[in-house]
C-alpha positions in Angstrom: -38.7 -13.0 2.8 -38.7 -12.5 -0.9 -39.1 -9.0 -2.5 -39.0 -10.3 -6.1 -36.1 -8.0 -7.0 -34.9 -10.4 -9.7 -38.4 -11.1 -11.1 -38.0 -11.9 -14.8 -34.2 -12.0 -14.8 -32.1 -14.9 -15.9 -28.5 -15.9 -15.2 -25.7 -18.3 -14.7 -24.2 -19.3 -11.3 -20.7 -20.8 -11.4 -19.1 -22.7 -8.5 -21.7 -24.2 -6.3 -20.3 -27.4 -4.7 -22.3 -28.1 -1.6 -24.5 -26.2 0.9 -21.5 -24.5 2.4 -20.8 -22.7 -0.9 -21.5 -19.0 -1.3 -22.5 -19.9 -4.9 -25.1 -22.4 -3.6 -26.7 -19.8 -1.3 -26.6 -17.2 -4.1 -28.4 -19.6 -6.4 -31.1 -20.3 -3.8 -31.5 -16.6 -3.1 -31.7 -15.6 -6.8 -34.5 -18.1 -7.4 -36.3 -17.0 -4.2 -36.1 -13.4 -5.6 -37.8 -14.5 -8.9 -34.8 -15.4 -11.2 -34.4 -18.3 -13.5 -30.9 -19.8 -13.4 -28.5 -22.2 -15.0 -26.0 -23.9 -12.8 -22.4 -24.9 -13.8 -19.3 -26.4 -12.4 -16.6 -28.8 -13.5 -17.4 -32.5 -14.1 -15.2 -33.4 -11.1 -17.1 -31.0 -8.8 -20.4 -32.4 -10.1 -19.3 -35.9 -9.1 -17.8 -35.0 -5.8 -20.3 -32.4 -4.6 -24.1 -32.2 -4.3 -24.9 -29.6 -6.9 -27.3 -32.0 -8.6 -29.5 -31.6 -5.5 -29.3 -27.8 -5.9 -30.3 -28.1 -9.6 -33.5 -30.0 -8.5 -34.2 -27.6 -5.7 -33.9 -24.6 -8.1 -35.5 -26.3 -11.1 -32.4 -25.4 -13.0 -30.4 -27.1 -15.7 -26.9 -28.2 -14.7 -24.3 -27.7 -17.5 -20.8 -29.0 -16.9 -18.0 -26.6 -17.8 -14.4 -26.0 -16.9 -14.1 -22.3 -16.4 -10.5 -22.4 -17.7 -11.6 -23.9 -21.1 -12.8 -21.4 -23.7 -14.5 -24.2 -25.6 -16.5 -25.2 -22.5 -17.4 -21.6 -21.8 -18.7 -21.1 -25.3 -20.7 -24.3 -25.1 -22.1 -23.2 -21.7 -23.1 -19.8 -23.1 -24.7 -21.3 -26.2 -26.7 -23.8 -24.1 -27.7 -21.1 -21.6 -29.0 -18.8 -24.4 -30.8 -21.7 -25.9 -32.4 -22.6 -22.6 -33.4 -19.0 -21.8 -34.5 -18.2 -25.4 -32.0 -15.4 -25.8 -29.7 -13.3 -23.7 -29.5 -13.4 -20.0 -29.1 -10.8 -17.2 -26.5 -11.9 -14.6 -23.5 -14.2 -14.0 -21.8 -15.2 -10.7 -18.1 -16.2 -11.1 -17.4 -18.1 -7.8 -14.3 -19.9 -9.0 -10.9 -20.1 -7.3 -8.3 -22.7 -6.3 -4.6 -22.8 -5.5 -2.7 -26.1 -5.9 0.2 -24.6 -4.0 -2.1 -23.9 -1.0 -3.7 -27.4 -1.3 -0.2 -28.9 -1.3 1.0 -26.8 1.6 3.6 -24.9 -0.4 4.6 -21.6 1.2 4.9 -18.4 -0.9 8.7 -18.6 -0.7 8.8 -22.0 -2.3 5.9 -22.2 -4.8 5.7 -24.7 -7.6 5.5 -22.5 -10.7 3.4 -24.9 -12.7 0.9 -24.8 -9.8 1.2 -21.0 -9.7 0.2 -20.8 -13.4 -2.8 -23.1 -12.6 -3.8 -20.8 -9.7 -3.8 -17.8 -12.0 -5.6 -19.6 -14.7 -8.3 -21.0 -12.5 -8.8 -18.0 -10.2 -8.2 -15.0 -12.5 -7.8 -15.8 -16.2 -11.0 -17.9 -16.1 -12.8 -14.6 -15.4 -11.2 -13.0 -18.4 -12.1 -16.0 -20.5 -15.7 -15.8 -19.3 -16.0 -12.1 -19.9 -14.4 -12.5 -23.4 -16.8 -15.3 -24.3 -19.9 -13.3 -23.1 -18.6 -10.2 -25.0 -18.0 -12.0 -28.2 -21.4 -13.8 -28.1 -23.1 -10.6 -26.9 -24.8 -12.8 -24.4 -25.8 -10.4 -21.6 -28.7 -8.0 -21.8 -28.1 -4.2 -21.4 -28.3 -3.4 -17.7 -26.9 -6.9 -16.9 -24.6 -7.6 -14.0 -21.5 -9.8 -13.7 -20.0 -10.5 -10.3 -16.9 -12.3 -9.1 -15.7 -13.1 -5.6 -12.4 -11.9 -4.3 -10.7 -11.2 -0.9 -8.8 -8.4 0.8 -5.5 -10.2 0.2 -5.8 -9.0 -3.4 -5.3 -5.4 -2.1 -3.1 -5.9 1.0 -0.3 -8.2 2.0 -1.6 -11.1 4.1 0.3 -14.0 5.5 -0.9 -17.4 4.6 -2.9 -16.5 1.5 0.0 -17.4 -0.8 -0.3 -17.1 -4.6 -4.1 -16.7 -4.3 -3.4 -13.1 -3.3 -1.7 -12.5 -6.7 -4.6 -14.2 -8.4 -7.2 -12.0 -6.6 -5.2 -8.9 -7.5 -5.3 -10.0 -11.2 -9.0 -10.8 -10.9 -9.8 -7.3 -9.7 -7.7 -5.8 -12.6 -9.6 -7.9 -15.1 -12.8 -6.6 -13.5 -11.8 -3.0 -14.0 -10.4 -3.4 -17.5 -13.1 -5.6 -19.0 -15.7 -3.7 -17.0 -14.8 -0.5 -18.8 -15.4 -2.2 -22.2 -18.6 -4.0 -21.1 -19.9 -0.8 -19.6 -19.2 1.5 -22.5 -20.2 -0.9 -25.3 -22.9 -3.1 -23.7 -24.1 -1.2 -20.6 -23.2 -4.3 -18.6 -21.9 -4.0 -15.0 -18.8 -5.9 -13.8 -17.9 -5.9 -10.1 -16.1 -8.0 -7.4 -17.2 -8.6 -3.8 -14.4 -8.8 -1.3 -16.0 -11.1 1.3 -15.1 -11.9 4.9 -13.2 -15.1 5.5 -16.0 -17.7 5.1 -16.2 -21.3 6.2 -16.6 -22.9 2.8 -15.1 -26.1 1.5 -12.6 -24.0 -0.6 -11.8 -21.7 2.3 -11.0 -24.6 4.6 -7.8 -25.3 2.6 -6.2 -22.1 3.7 -3.7 -22.4 6.5 -4.9 -21.0 9.8 -8.5 -20.5 8.5 -10.1 -21.0 11.8 -7.8 -18.5 13.6 -8.4 -16.0 10.8 -12.2 -16.4 11.2 -11.9 -15.8 14.9 -9.6 -12.8 14.5 -11.6 -11.0 11.8 -14.9 -11.6 13.6 -13.4 -10.1 16.7 -11.9 -7.1 14.9 -14.7 -6.3 12.5 -17.1 -3.7 14.1 -20.2 -5.7 13.2 -18.6 -9.1 12.9 -17.9 -11.3 9.8 -20.2 -11.5 6.9 -21.2 -15.1 6.4 -22.2 -16.9 3.2 -25.9 -15.9 3.5 -24.9 -12.3 3.8 -22.8 -12.6 0.7 -25.7 -14.2 -1.2 -27.8 -11.2 -0.2 -25.2 -8.8 -1.5 -24.8 -10.7 -4.8 -28.5 -10.7 -5.3 -28.6 -6.9 -4.8 -25.8 -6.5 -7.4 -27.8 -8.6 -9.8 -30.8 -6.3 -9.3 -31.7 -3.0 -10.9 -31.1 -1.3 -7.5 -27.4 -1.2 -8.3 -27.7 -0.3 -12.0 -25.0 2.4 -11.8 -22.4 0.4 -9.9 -19.6 -1.0 -12.0 -15.9 -1.7 -12.0 -15.8 -1.7 -8.2 -14.3 -4.0 -5.6 -17.1 -3.9 -2.9 -16.3 -5.0 0.6 -18.7 -7.2 2.5 -16.7 -7.8 5.6 -18.3 -6.2 8.6 -16.0 -3.2 8.3 -12.8 -5.1 8.7 -11.2 -3.5 5.6 -11.8 0.0 6.9 -10.0 -0.2 10.3 -6.6 -1.0 11.7 -6.4 -4.1 13.9 -5.3 -2.1 17.0 -8.3 0.3 16.8 -10.2 -1.8 19.3 -11.0 -1.7 23.0 -9.0 -4.8 23.7 
């Protein structure tokens, strides 16, 4: 049921690939709540995924952009402002990938060229995005920028590899750029630390199915799924969270707040 909490707002959604994607569900939810959006992903993702169908469903332009390319981000921002007729109100950064994980390289034997790509795609891309938005003064006062992270950015977790380092960097960028965006532009910047989620990207992590089972069992109210995350993202885009910024916000059924042995089993 729609409450129109994003009525009149406009924004960009990065990272939708297919119906499993959190970004896909966030895009649908934002439009249902009254927003107008622009969709973006890499040219390869556009070819391999089904984001064109989402663009039709949401009546949204699809602008190809590599989030690691400043030139692409500048072009995306310019075209979005042209489409919207000015500044916009929200951005979702749902971008992350580790070549080391995809190639099955353990943390003790990473390929450093791959490691640099992990950091660039999964963390520096957020800095590049924020810097582009800042320089172009593209986001309205009271706007909201959200990125997706995971608890492995805060705590050691086997199997998450160099993505854990990237998530820690992502969260640092959120705090440091969030301070500037807040003071100078009154724009919010936050991350959501989501439960393990059965997306196309998440499936590449070793032992993902076991992790899903474990965290769902341990979490007091169970794992948050992609729909739950979309709802949370929508709330962060809205004016109901206008004083929330520079935070890493857990959406994980309580998993992050307990010790695994604090259960009845």
